[in-house]
Every structure is written in C-alpha cells, then in structure tokens.
N, C-alpha and C positions, 0 to 999 in steps of 0.2 A: 804494116806491123807497128804496134798492135792495132786491132780494130775493135769497134764496139762489140761488147759481149765477150771479149777474150780475157781469160785470166792472165795475170802477169807472166810474160814470156820468160823462159830460161835462157840466159845469155852466157856464152863462154868467156869468162873474164881473163883467161890466160893470154888473150890477145894483147892485153895491156903490158904484159911482161916480156913479150917476144919482140925480136927485131924484125917486125913485119909491118911497115907503115900502112899498108892497105887493110890488113886485118884490124889494126888498131883504129883506123879511120871508120871502119864498119861498126866496131864496137861503140865508138863515140856516137855515131849516127843512131844506132839502136837504142842506146841509153837516152839520147835526146828525145827520140820519139816517145819513149815510155814516160819521160818526165812531162812532156806536153799532154799526154793522154790521161794518165791517172796517177803519176808519181810513184808507181810500183814496178819493180822488175825482180827477177831472181837470177842468181849467178852461181855457176860452177867454175872450175878452173882457177880458183883462188888459192892462197897459200896456207889456209888453215887446215891442218891434217884431219882426215876423217876419224882417225883413231882418237885424237884429242876431243873432237866433237862428241864421240861416243862416251868418253870418260867423264866429261862434264855433264852430259845428260844422265849418266848413271848416278852421279852425285846429286843431281837435281832430284831424282826419284828417292834416293836414300834419305836426303834431308827431310823431304815432306812425309816420309814414312815414320818419322819420329813422332812421339806423343806430343800433344799440344803443349803440355807443361814443359817439355824439353825444348821445343821450338821457342817458347816464350822467354827462355833464359837469355835470348838474344833479340828480343822484341825491339824493333827500331823506335817505337814510340815511348818506351819506358827505360831503355838503357842508354840512349844517346839523343843528341839533337841535330845530327848531321845526316840523317836518312840512310843509315846502314843497318842491315839485319832483317829480322823476320817481320812480315806484315800479315796481319790476321785476314782471314776470309771476310768479305763484305766491307772492306775499308774504303773503297772508292765507288763513285757513281760518275762515270764519264759521259753517259748519255742522259740528258734531261728527261725526267718522267719514267725512268726505269728503276727497278729494285737494286739495292746494293749488289755488287758483282760477285759471282761465284768463282773467286780465284783467291789464292794465297800466294805470297811472294817472299823472296829473299833478295835483298839489295846488296850488291857488291860494287866496289869502285877501286880506283887507284889506292894503294896502301899509303895514305897520307898520315904522317906522324904529327903529334901535337905541337911540335916546334916548327912545323912548316908554315910559311906565310899564309897559305890558303886556310889552314885551320885557325890560326891566330886571328885572321880577319873575317872568319866565318863565311868563307866563300861557298858557293853552291855545292851541296852534297860532298863536302871535303872533310875527311877525317879518317881515323883508323877503321878498318873493317871489323865486323863483329863475327866471331866464330864460335861454334859450340865448344864446350870444354871437352877434354880427353875422357872425362868420366862419362859423358854422353856419347861422344863419337871417338873411340880410341885412336883411329887413324885419321884424325882431323887434319894433320899436317899434309896428308895427301889431298884432302879436300881443298885446303888452302892453296897448295902449289898448283893443282890442276886448274882451279878457278882463276888464279892470277895469270897463269900461262895463257889460258884461253882468252881472258879479258885483254891481255896485252896484244895478242895476235889479231883479235878482231878490231881493236882500236887502230892498229897499223893498217888493216884492210880498209877501215873507214877513211883513213887519210889517202889511200890509193883511189878509193871511189871518188873522193873530192877532187882529185887531180883529173879524173875523167869528166866529172861534172863541170870543172872549169873549162875544159875543152869544148864541152857541149854549149857553153855560153860564150864561145869565141874569146876566151880569156887565156892567158898564159897558164900552162899546166901547174905552175907553182903559186897561182893567185891566192889560194886559200891557206897557204903555209903559215902566215901570221895568225890567222884565226885558229889553226890547228895546234900552234905552239902553246904549251901549257894548258891543253884542252882538258875539260872535265867530261867524263862519260859515266854512265850508270848502267850496270848489268843487272838484270832481274831474272832470277830463277822463278819460274811460274808453274803453278799446279792448278788445273781446272778439273774439279770433279764433274762427272757426267750430270747434265741437267736433268732433274727429276721429270719423269714422264707426265706427271700431273701439274707441273709448274705452269704459270701463265706465260705462254710463249712470247707474247708481245711485250712483256715486262722483264723477263728473266734473261740475263746475259752472263756469259763468262767474263766478258769485258764489253762494255757498251760502245756504240758507234762514236768514234772520236777521230781527231787528227793528232799526230804526235807534236809535242811542244818544241823539240829541238831541231837539229839540222838534218841528220841522217840516222835512220834506224836499221840495224842488221839483225835479223831474226833467224834463229835456228829452231825449226819445228821438230817435234818428236815424230812419232809414228801415227798419231791420232789427228784427224782433220778437225776443223772448227773455224779456222780463219776465213773471213769473208771480206772482200773489197768491193766497195760500191762503184758501179759503172753509171755515170751520169747520162751517157748517151742512151742506154737502154732502160735506165731506172731499175736495175736489177743488182742483187748482191751476188758476186761471183765467188765460188769456192776456190781456195788456193790449196790444192792437194800437197801434202808433204812429199818432198823428193829427197832421197838420201844424199847427203853431201851438199845440197843446195842451200844457199841463204836467200831469204826474202829481204829485199832492200826497199825501203820507202823514204821519201822526202818528208821532212817535218815542216812546221810552220815557219821556222827561221829561214829555210831555203825558199819558201814561197814568198816571204817578205823581201828577201834579197833579190829575187827575180821579178819583183813588182807584180806578182801573181801570174807571171808567164808560166812558171812551173807550178805543179799542183801538189799540195799537201792533202792527201785524200782520206775520206772516211773509210774506216775499217772497224771490224768488230770480231769477237769470238763467241760462238754459240756451240757448246759441246753437247750434242744430242746423240753421241756415238754409243753410249752405254759403257764406255771405257774412260779411264783417267787420261787427261791430256797434259803433256808437259811441254814447255817451250822456254827459250832463253833469248830475249831481246837485249841488244846493247844499244843504248841511246847515246849517240855522239852529239854532245851539246856545243863544244868548242871552248875557247878561252873565256872564262866568266866575265872578264872586263872588256872583251872585244865589243865594239859598237857595230851593229849590223845596219847598213843603210842600203836602200835600193840601188842596184847597179845602174850606172849612167846609161849603158847600152840597152837597158831594159825599159827605159822611160822615153816615150816619144817626145820629140822636140816641141817645146811650148807647153807641155803638160807637167803637172806636179806629180811626184811619187805618190802611190796609194797608201804607203805606210811611212810613219815617222821613224827616225832612228831609235834603236833600243839596244841596250846591252844584253848579252847572252843571259847573264844571271837574272835580270828582271823579267825577260821573256819566259824563262823556265819557271820562275817562282809564280808568275801569273797563272800559268797552266796548272801548277800544283794547287794553288789556292782555290781555283774553280772546282776541280774534281774532288778534292778532299773536303772542301767546305760544303759541297753538295751532299756528300755522304753524311757529314755531321748534322746538317739540317734535317735530313731524312730521319736519322736516328732520334733526334730530339722530338720531331713531330710524331713519330711512331710511339715514343715513350709517353708523350703527353696524351695521345689518343687512347693509349692503353689505360692511362690513369683517369680518363674521362675529362681531360682539360680541353680548353679551346685556345689554340694559338692564333693570335692576331698579328698579321704581318703589317709593317708600316703602311699607312694609307688605306688599309683594308677595313671595311665595315662588316661586322658579323651579326646576323640576326639570330637571337637565341629564343627558341620556342618556350 
C-alpha cells in the first residue's frame, strides 16, 4: 500500500486524535508509504465539518456565478499588490508548452491588517482580503465569515498533518512547530469550465501538469472529477475521484527539499472533460515566510552533500509564482505579436525572414 497504478488511498485520520497508539502508528506508516510513493493521499476522519465544507463550496459557486464586471471589482492584479482577490481565466501556464489554463480563481488568506509587520514588510501574500461589496453580494458578511472559518480550520488541519509527517521522518511530533508558527497559507476558490470538445486535448488544461510550490496542500474537490496524479512506475495519469468529506493531501516542493528528495512532490493536473462545471478549493500551506528550509540531517547519507541548498519559504514560493505567471505573460505577448504580424526574437535566437 499503495502500489503502482493505484490512485491516492483514503486514510482515516481520526487515528491521530484517538488514544490508540497502534492505530496512530498504522496511520503514520500509511502516510509514510504514500509520501515515498507519490506524495499524495486522501483523508477522512478530520475535524473540518462536512456542513462547513458544503457552505464554502456553495459560496465558491455563488462567487463565480457573478458577472465578470462584478468579479473584477476585486481583481487581484488591479486592486492590490499582495495576491488577494479575483484572478481572471487564463492567467497561468504551469505546464510548459500548453495553452493558458481554463480556470478562474479567488485568493483568500489570513486577514492581515495594514499595520501588521507582515504587511509593512511586504511578506509573502500578506494583507487584507478583498471582498465583493454589499451592492454586489448583499450577504457578503456570511461569505467572509464562512471563508475565514473554513480557512482557519484547514490551516489547523495542515499543522496536524505536519505532526504526522514529522513522525514519518523519525522526528519529534513537534519538530515543524517553529516552521508553522506565523505561517502563511493561501486558499484559492477555483472554477474550471468544461473543456470544449473541439479543443486541442494535448494543449488545453484546466491546470497544467505541475508540482506545488509550498509544503503541504489540502484540496477539497467538488462533485466533478478532473484531478489526475502522475504515476511514475506505470507512466500513467491516475484519476482522483471526488469523495464526499475527504480531502486530497499532497506534498509540495518545500517538503521534497526538506527530505532531500526522499519524499515526492508529484506532478498533477486538472483536465475537465466532464461537460459540467468543476469547482475545487485548495489550501496551500507555505509556512513562516522567514523560515529557512534545509535538508534534514537524517535524510542525507553520511559523506554526501544535500541535494538542495537552504532557502527561505518566501523565496521558494516567489520563485514558483514567477515561473508560472511569467510563462503566461510571455505567451500572451507572443500571441499578440503573432496576431499583429510581428516576429519576436528571443535572446541568442536567429530568425530567417523569407
């Protein structure tokens, strides 16, 4: 467990909270096996109520049902500089060589005030959330309270998952506590329209094949499938069917660096060919932005150098954003130039003109 070709297994996380050492030991063993296999697993038996999951998913749908002009009143690229609010369709390209992605998003995080040290020092994704006005959404206060309640409970769950991960690495359960203190996390409400039947399947993605930038991601899927995880053993993409109440958990690049590549930050993507609208809500737990991540000594063989140099959480996440959004911007410029009949020359490239 798991074996080649298996989709991420569903684990009962309630064992972590019970006074049953054997059950907890079994959970740790199962999580370890998943981290070694492909860095993905699913959990039930957590403390996030199903009713709260349903309420935030309802708000997810309600927000994206707004008119584009209404959503753009909280556009993250025009209303602020700290990555909060609405993101337009086709804003990212996570997979090199694919088209801009068929998804739109809404970024939410901790409610950071403008006198907070994180905001003053322009720390990673830190600032006030952006909410639609009451003229646009009359019961926006319920949207806000539901979103922040859900965000807080999932962040607490991420900290519990890190305690289990510490045990899987033969560390004290509290080993990641300093990293988790003052942590930054980002929640994204996501909407994927169904992929058009005549779209170029090899180029069109809801979200392209990528690995996550941070430490741990906790994903709430809606009712529509589309998430796929790559299995290196079989060289196949495995479908992760939505399961009511279950979270999909995966490791990000920071955890892979930390474990010196012992644990896997795995490729995954979304292709929505269902004919229905897909909604999902990932929470990306990044950690304290100033924390320096270094390879764990017990993951480096004696006499060998770590595979990764130390890096702060903030720099690691910013590098990931720069890659994916920069790729989309380059695509748009190249497409615009092509439409205008121009020839773009990349540095060092020679172009023959007929």
